[in-house]
Each structure stands twice: as structure tokens, then as C-alpha cells.
C-alpha positions as CSV (number, residue, x, y, z in Angstrom):
1,M,24.1,8.1,-3.8
2,F,22.7,6.5,-0.7
3,R,24.8,4.4,1.6
4,S,22.0,2.0,2.5
5,V,18.3,1.6,2.4
6,D,18.3,3.2,6.0
7,H,20.3,6.3,4.6
8,L,17.8,6.6,1.7
9,N,14.7,6.4,4.1
10,A,16.5,9.0,6.4
11,V,16.9,11.4,3.4
12,I,13.1,11.0,2.5
13,A,12.3,11.5,6.0
14,G,14.5,14.9,6.0
15,T,17.0,13.7,8.7
16,A,19.9,13.0,6.4
17,Q,21.4,14.2,3.3
18,P,22.5,12.2,0.1
19,I,25.9,12.2,-1.0
20,P,26.3,14.0,-4.3
21,I,28.3,12.2,-7.0
22,A,27.0,14.0,-10.2
23,G,28.3,17.5,-9.1
24,P,26.3,20.8,-9.4
25,A,23.7,19.0,-11.8
26,G,23.0,16.3,-9.3
27,I,22.5,19.0,-6.4
28,R,20.0,20.8,-8.8
29,F,18.1,17.5,-9.2
30,L,17.9,17.1,-5.5
31,T,16.8,20.5,-4.7
32,R,14.4,21.1,-7.7
33,V,13.2,17.7,-8.7
34,F,13.4,15.1,-5.7
35,T,12.7,17.2,-2.7
36,P,9.5,18.8,-4.2
37,L,8.4,15.4,-5.3
38,T,8.9,13.8,-2.1
39,D,7.0,16.8,-0.7
40,L,4.1,16.1,-3.1
41,L,4.0,12.3,-2.5
42,G,4.1,13.0,1.3
43,A,1.1,15.4,0.9
44,Y,-1.0,12.6,-0.9
45,L,0.3,9.7,1.2
46,K,0.0,11.4,4.6
47,P,-2.6,14.1,4.1
48,D,-3.9,16.5,6.9
49,D,-7.4,16.9,7.8
50,E,-7.7,20.1,5.9
51,R,-6.7,18.6,2.7
52,L,-8.8,15.6,3.1
53,A,-11.9,17.8,3.3
54,D,-11.7,18.4,-0.5
55,A,-13.3,15.5,-2.0
56,E,-11.0,15.6,-5.3
57,F,-7.9,15.6,-3.2
58,R,-9.2,12.8,-0.9
59,R,-9.9,10.6,-4.0
60,R,-6.6,11.2,-5.6
61,S,-4.8,10.4,-2.3
62,T,-6.8,7.3,-1.8
63,L,-6.0,5.9,-5.2
64,L,-2.4,6.7,-4.8
65,T,-2.4,5.0,-1.4
66,L,-4.2,2.0,-2.7
67,E,-1.7,1.6,-5.6
68,V,1.3,1.8,-3.1
69,A,-0.5,-0.6,-0.6
70,A,-1.2,-3.2,-3.2
71,R,2.3,-3.3,-4.6
72,A,3.6,-3.2,-1.0
73,I,1.6,-6.3,0.0
74,A,3.8,-8.2,-2.4
75,V,7.0,-6.7,-1.5
76,V,6.5,-7.2,2.3
77,G,5.1,-10.6,1.8
78,N,8.2,-11.6,0.0
79,E,10.7,-9.6,1.7
80,D,10.0,-9.0,5.4
81,T,10.5,-11.4,8.1
82,S,6.9,-11.1,9.5
83,G,5.5,-11.0,5.8
84,R,7.3,-14.0,4.9
85,F,5.7,-15.8,8.1
86,S,2.2,-14.8,6.8
87,A,3.2,-15.9,3.3
88,A,4.2,-19.2,4.4
89,H,0.7,-19.8,5.6
90,M,-1.0,-18.8,2.5
91,P,-2.2,-21.7,-0.1
92,D,-1.9,-21.1,-3.9
93,G,-4.6,-18.8,-5.3
94,D,-5.6,-15.5,-6.2
95,L,-7.0,-12.9,-4.0
96,D,-8.8,-9.8,-5.2
97,L,-8.9,-6.5,-3.4
98,E,-12.2,-5.1,-4.8
99,I,-13.1,-1.4,-4.3
100,G,-16.7,-1.1,-5.1
101,D,-17.3,-1.8,-8.9
102,E,-14.6,0.6,-10.2
103,L,-11.2,-1.0,-9.0
104,R,-9.6,-4.3,-8.5
105,Y,-6.3,-5.6,-7.6
106,R,-5.3,-9.1,-7.9
107,L,-2.8,-10.6,-5.7
108,E,-1.4,-14.0,-7.1
109,V,0.1,-16.5,-4.4
110,K,2.3,-19.3,-5.7
111,N,4.7,-21.2,-3.8
112,H,4.1,-18.8,-0.8
113,R,5.3,-15.9,-2.9
114,I,3.1,-13.0,-3.8
115,R,2.8,-10.8,-6.8
116,L,0.4,-8.4,-8.3
117,D,-1.2,-9.9,-11.3
118,D,-2.6,-8.0,-14.3
119,E,-5.0,-11.0,-15.4
120,L,-8.2,-10.6,-14.0
121,S,-10.4,-12.9,-16.2
122,D,-10.7,-15.9,-13.8
123,P,-12.7,-15.6,-10.5
124,P,-10.4,-15.4,-7.4
125,R,-10.2,-18.0,-4.7
126,A,-10.9,-15.2,-2.2
127,A,-11.7,-11.5,-2.0
128,L,-11.6,-8.6,0.2
129,R,-14.3,-6.2,-1.0
130,F,-14.6,-2.5,0.1
131,A,-17.9,-0.7,-0.4
132,D,-16.3,2.3,-2.1
133,L,-13.1,4.3,-2.3
134,D,-13.9,6.2,0.9
135,V,-14.1,3.1,2.8
136,A,-11.0,1.6,1.3
137,G,-9.0,4.8,2.1
138,G,-10.3,5.0,5.6
139,V,-9.3,1.4,6.3
140,I,-6.0,1.5,4.8
141,S,-5.0,4.9,6.2
142,G,-6.2,3.6,9.8
143,R,-9.1,6.5,10.0
144,D,-11.6,3.8,10.1
145,S,-11.8,0.4,11.9
146,A,-11.7,-2.7,9.6
147,L,-13.7,-4.6,12.2
148,A,-16.3,-1.7,12.4
149,C,-16.6,-1.7,8.7
150,V,-17.0,-5.5,8.7
151,C,-19.8,-5.2,11.2
152,D,-21.8,-2.5,9.4
153,G,-21.2,-4.2,5.9
154,R,-18.9,-1.6,4.2
155,L,-16.2,-4.3,4.1
156,A,-16.6,-7.9,3.1
157,M,-14.7,-11.1,2.7
158,R,-15.4,-14.0,0.6
159,G,-13.8,-17.4,-0.6
160,F,-11.0,-19.2,1.1
161,I,-10.4,-17.1,4.2
162,P,-6.8,-18.1,5.1
163,L,-5.8,-15.9,2.0
164,V,-7.8,-12.9,3.3
165,D,-6.6,-13.4,6.9
166,N,-2.8,-13.8,5.9
167,T,-3.1,-10.8,3.3
168,S,-4.8,-8.8,6.2
169,R,-1.7,-9.5,8.4
170,I,0.8,-8.5,5.7
171,L,-1.4,-5.3,5.1
172,D,-1.0,-4.5,8.7
173,R,2.8,-4.7,8.2
174,V,2.6,-2.7,5.2
175,G,1.0,0.1,7.6
176,A,3.9,0.0,9.8
177,Y,6.4,0.6,7.0
178,L,4.1,3.4,5.4
179,G,3.6,4.9,8.8
180,A,-0.1,4.6,8.6
């Protein structure tokens, strides 16, 4: 059991302990399942340079980070004070996060609320396009400058720019939550 969101975050960070309520079975879950799982997720979401040298690990890490970031844009845009401020300036429409020709995430903005949408058939009102998975991983993790990537063509925007601009602001806030 966790007393609050802050308590859960402290447990995940390793600075607090959860309150066991399920007896010994609950403790076994924490020590044999929960802790190794959080360690594994931490290795992928905050990889060190040695692990990033392995191309397959870097690909998996980037895919997981993109999935978390795409979903977090909706949560932060709807729940965080700064995120809601940015969402309030977003007109209705769809924005695609495109990673090369292999991946696409669609964010639907309606009445200043954001949700991840699985329907990809219609063209979006705006798009933020990363040249490939490595560029997306570098920008989202903070290893590469988004401005430098725009300047050299590895990152492009099209469509209704207020959607892109405010999504970018929310994505910066996501990075603060994820520690990027």
C-alpha cells in the first residue's frame, strides 16, 4: 500500500518502503517481482552509455521511452498545471508523432483535452516527424538538441504549428517528470 503518489514515487526511487498489507506473500511480490521489474524498467528508461552502445538495447530502450512519452503527453496535458495551460492553447485536431516510416503515434486534441488515439486513417492537422528511431530517442532522452535536429533536417514539423508548439511544451514537461 502507498500513502500517496509521492510515497509511490519514493518507493520507486528507492528512498522509501511500501506498507505491506498482504502479509508474507506481499513481501515476496515486492522483493521478487516489483523490485526487479522497476530495476529492469529503470535500465531501459535511463540507460547508461555502456548499454546504449548495444544497438539492439538502444532500439528497445527507445521504443519503450517513446511509448511512455506518447502516453505521458496526454496525462501531463490533462492533469499537470503547466500541461493544462499548454493544452488550453491547443485547437481541436490530431497531431502525429512520426518516427521514420515505421512508427506513428496520434494525439487527438478535443476541447483542450488530449488523448492517444489508435485511429490513424485520416491525415493529421499537424505532425512532428523524426527521421528515424535514433533521432527520436536522442531528442526525447535529451542526448540530442531538438533545435539542432530541426536545423539539419532530422526533425521536421508540418501542419498547424500551434498544435506542434504546445505539444512540444508538454513534452518538455514530460521530460521533467521522467527525469530526462
